[in-house]
C-alpha positions in Angstrom: 0.0 2.7 24.3 -2.1 0.7 22.0 -5.7 0.6 20.9 -7.8 -2.4 20.2 -9.7 -2.6 16.9 -12.3 -5.1 15.9 -12.3 -6.2 12.2 -14.9 -8.4 10.7 -13.8 -10.8 8.0 -15.8 -13.2 5.9 -15.0 -16.8 6.5 -12.9 -17.2 3.4 -10.7 -14.2 4.2 -10.4 -15.3 7.8 -9.2 -18.8 6.7 -6.7 -17.3 4.3 -5.4 -15.0 7.1 -5.0 -18.0 9.5 -3.1 -19.9 6.8 -0.9 -16.8 6.1 -0.1 -16.4 9.7 0.8 -20.0 10.1 3.0 -19.9 7.0 4.8 -16.7 7.9 4.9 -17.1 11.7 3.4 -13.7 12.2 0.4 -12.8 14.3 -2.9 -11.5 12.9 -2.1 -8.2 14.6 1.2 -7.9 12.8 -0.3 -8.7 9.5 -3.2 -6.2 10.0 -0.8 -3.4 11.2 1.4 -3.9 8.2 -1.6 -3.9 5.9 -2.9 -0.6 7.4 0.6 1.0 7.1 0.9 -0.1 3.5 -2.6 1.1 2.6 -1.9 4.5 4.2 1.5 4.8 2.4 -0.1 4.0 -0.9 -2.8 6.6 -0.4 -0.1 9.2 0.5 1.8 8.3 -2.6 -1.3 8.7 -4.7 -2.0 12.1 -3.2 1.5 13.3 -4.1 1.2 11.7 -7.6 -2.1 13.6 -8.2 -0.4 16.8 -7.3 2.7 16.3 -9.3 1.3 14.7 -12.4 0.0 17.9 -14.1 3.4 19.5 -13.6 5.2 16.6 -15.0 2.8 16.3 -18.0 3.3 20.1 -18.7 7.0 19.4 -19.0 6.6 16.5 -21.4 6.9 13.6 -18.9 4.0 11.4 -20.0 5.4 7.9 -19.4 8.1 6.2 -17.4 10.4 6.1 -20.4 10.4 9.9 -20.5 11.8 10.0 -17.0 14.3 7.3 -17.7 15.5 9.1 -20.8 16.3 12.2 -18.9 17.7 10.5 -15.8 19.9 8.0 -17.6 
């Protein structure tokens, strides 16, 4: 089952989407579904990051190099 969603785009973004679809051979629906999935995944990642960051900082993991140092 699927649901129809109406999205309003300004003319410039709509043109860029048309060009992108033509270049990639993908439909607008495919592009929008992928964009929504990606945005939701990023938000989920940020939620986890906000939860874990204080724990990591308390253990001395302040930058990526701290993690690489202990993992390598």
